[in-house]
N, C-alpha and C positions, 0 to 999 in steps of 0.2 A: 525523366527519372522513374523508376518502377515504386510502386507504392501499392498497400494494401487499404484500398478504400471501401466505404458502402454507398449505395445508391439503389433505387428503384424498387426493392424489395425488403419488406420489414424483416428483421432477424438476420441471422448467419446466413441466409441464402442470400443475402444482398450483398455480401462481402465479394470482391474480386482483387486481383493481382494484376495491374494494367500500369499505363502510362500516364504520368501526370505532367503537369507544368513544372520545371525547376523554379524553386521560388526565388525573388530577387530581394537584396536588402534594402532597408530604409536606414536614416540616418542613426537611429536609436538602437538597430538590432544588429544581429551577427548572423551568419548563415554556418550552420554546423553539417560537415558530412558524418552522418552516424556510423557507427560501428556496431552497436548494440542497441536493442529496444525491449523493455519489459512488458509483459503481458498481465493485466490486471482485470478481475471480475468486472470492474467498471467498464472495460472495452466490450464485454458480451453485452453488457446493458446499453450502450451506446447504439448498438444495432437494432434496438427497439426504441430509443428515443430520437435517433436522428429521422427527420421526415423525409419520406421517399419523395418527394415533390422539391426538395433541396438539391442544390449541385452535389456532387460527389464529395465525400469527406474523408479524409485520411486519419484513420484511428491512431490511438496510441497515446500515453502520457509520458512513460519513461523512456529516458534515452541517454546516450554517451556517445561522444565522438571528438572529431577535431575541428577545430573553427577553421572554415574554409575562406570567410571573407568577413571583414568588420565594417559597420556603418561609420560614418564619419564623426558622430558624436561619442562612439564609444571609447573611452580612453584607458581602461583599466585592462582589456582584452587585446590579444594579437592573433594573427594568423598562424597556425599551427599549434596552438595552445590545446591541449588534452582536457576535455570539461564534461560535467554532468549537468544535465538540466533540471531545474526547480519547475515541477510542473503547475504549481499552485499560481495562477496568474492574478495580479491586482492585490496581493496581501504581503505587503511588505513587513510592517512591524506588528510585533505581538499585541494581540488583543483578545478580548473575552469571546468575540466569534468573528467570522470572516466578514470584510467590510462590504458595503454594496458594490455590485460589479464584478465580485470576485468569480473567477471561472477556473476550471481544471483544463490543461492542455489536453486536445484531442476532440472537443465540442465544446463551442462551436467552431473553434479553430482548428486548423489542420494538426494531425500529430505527428507520432514518431515512427511509424511504420512505414518507412521510407528512405531513400537515400540521402536527402538532403532538408532540413528544417531551417526556418528562420524565426528567431526568436529575441524578444527584448534582451538587452545586455545585462539587465539586472536580473534575469533568471537564469544565469550561466554561472557554474562556480566550477574551480579548479577539481579535476577528478583525484580523488584520494589516491595516494601512491601506492598504498597497500592493495589496492583492487585492480583484478583483471578487467579487462573490457565487458566480459559477460557478468561480471558482479556489479561492476558500476551501472552498466546498462538496465539492471532490474531493480536497482536500489532506491530510487527517489520516492515514489507514493505510499509505498508500503512501509518503508523505513520513517518516513516523516510522520504518517499515521500513527505508527507504534510509538514514535517518541513524545507525541503531544498526549497522547492517551494516558502514557505512564507518567510522565514528567510535569506538564504543566496541568493537566485536568487531576489527574489521581494523585499526584503529589506523592510517589511512593518514596519510601526511604529504606535503608539498610533494616533486614530484620523484619520487613514485612511479609505476609505471604500473599502471593498474587495468584489467582487462577484464571487458567484460560481455558474455556471449553472450545472444542473444535479444532485443536491444534492441526496443523498442517498448511495453512493458508499463509501467503507471504507477510502479513501483517503480524500473525501470532507468532511467527518463527521468529521475527524481529523481536516482538514484545519478549518473546523467552529469553533471547539473548540479551537484550537490553535489562531486563529484571535480574537475571544472575548477575550481569555486570555491575548492576546498583547494589549488590548483596541481598536480594530477596530470595525466599523460599518460594518456589513455583510448583503448582499443581495444574496437570494438563488432562483434559479430556479426548478423547476420539473414538469413532465407531471402529476404526482399524487398530488391532494388536500392533501392525507393522508399525504404522505412525505413532503409536505412544512407545515403542521401543527406540525409534528413531529421536524421538523427543528427549528421552532419557539420557540417550547418547550425548545430546547437545547441553545437558545439563538439568532437565526437569528432577524435579526430586521426588514426585508423585506423579503418577499415571493410572487414570480409570477409564473404564469404557463410558461413553457418553450415555449409553443406554441402561446403564446401572442404576442403583439406589445411591444417590450422591449422598443424602444424609447418613445412610451406613456406612459407606466406603470411607468417609470424612469425618467420622464421630470424633475423631482425636485432633482434628486440625481447626485452625481458628483462621478463616478466610477474611483478610484485611481489605483487598481490592479483588474484583471480578470483572474481566473485560469481557463483555457479552457483544457478541457478532452474530449469533445464529438466529435469534428473533424468537417468534411463539412457540418453538419446539423446545426450547430450554429456558425461556424466560423466567417460569414460574419456579422451576429448579434452582436457577440462580439465587433468586431473592431468598431461598429457604435455606441456602448453605452459607451464605456469609454473615459474619458476627454481626451483633447488634451495634448499629452505629457504623457498619463497613459502607463500602462504597462499589458501586456497579457503575461501570463506565461503557457506553454503546456507541459503536461507531458505523454499524451497518447491520443488516439480516438477511442470511442466506435462505432463511425461512420465510412465513408471512410477517409482513411489517407489525401489524397490530397485535397488541400483548394485553392481556387482562390482569390487572393488580388487584389484590385484597387490601384496599387502601387502609383498613385498619390494621393489619399486620405491619403494614409499611409503616404507617407514622407512630405506632407502640415501638417498633423497632428500631426507630431513629436513623433509617436508611437514607442514604445519599444516593441518588441517580442523576448522572451527569452523561451528556452528550458531547461529540467531539466528531470533528471531520479535518482530515489534513492537516495543515499548520502555516505558519508564517514563514516569510524569506528569513527573518532573525532565527525562527526554530530550525530551518533547514540547515542553517550555517553552525548552529550549536549541535545539531545531529551529526553534520560530516566530523566535527571537532570531537564528538562522543565515540565514533567509531573508530577514528584514528587513534585516540587514547587509548581504547580497549583493545584495538586490533579487531575489531569486529566485521566478518564478512558476511553477505547474504548466503543464504541457504539456497544454490542453485540446483534445482530438480533437473533441468531439462531444458537445452536450445535448440529451435527449429530454424531452418533456412527461412527466410521470408517468403520465399513461394510455397512453402509448405502451411501457408497460414489455416488451412481447412483442419489439419491433423493438431495444430498449435490451440485454436479456438475449441475444437471439440474436446482435446485433453483436459483444458482448463474447465469447460462447463461439466464435465464428468467429475471433477474433483478428484483426479487422479495424481495430482502433485503433492510434494512434501516440499513447501518452500516454493521459492519463484521459478517461473518458465519465462522465456524470452525468445527474441530473434537475433540471429546474426545477420549481418548486412553487408553484403559484398560490396 
């Protein structure tokens, strides 16, 4: 089978599109013939985390397809079922944090940028009927991350004001749609006027440039929850713009990881700072129910052929996308 894999050279230069051995099933697994797969910033990071002296690794965390073969111990799935993959391995039940041994599909195990994948039957769910294959394939990782951030960690409610700096990523476009479905007011920022306009078309109530004076632009706003995924470049601005007693939830950093906090300002303001990553199997099922209930679909920016992996990775690395990008797999 053909697959996009990483080996020998650190970074994107170590990627190749080549033949890999078709995986065989075990009693507790199913084999899925993939139709589409989503590309995430994690996949770019994996090209630096995967050791060059290790065997070639197939990248990819998101995917959707048709079950090709079912292991003897898997009773709830059948050959021919249309399915979507839960990329969070080893986190079945809701908990405060992932359990020991939690991994994400695509490192250290082979991922979804390929024609076939085997995966534990507990990590496969029916494809939501209202989603196309392209939408289903790019859904899992980003939507699960956004769902936990907003509903499990921040516990947003109708009438809250939620701020999303750096709109345009897969997670934040899901967060925008989820927050609006929950009845929240949403503020977004971007360095791009075009992305601000697209976000407003999706329901954002306010859009401002990331490089602007947030305090001045938002002096009439009362920000209850701010989702921080940029890091050092915006963290101080984020802390200054939320209301006293408000909450920042962070799930990543596209700039430097380390930030400086004025701790006196922080404790006098009674702020809450929460971390979040991915989500449990129970949250994944709840998220799928939520998107079906509210008829929510991913914002698909662009799909690439698997053989065009270089263009796809460069497109994501350069932050050209608004929403999700992914691969169509023949």
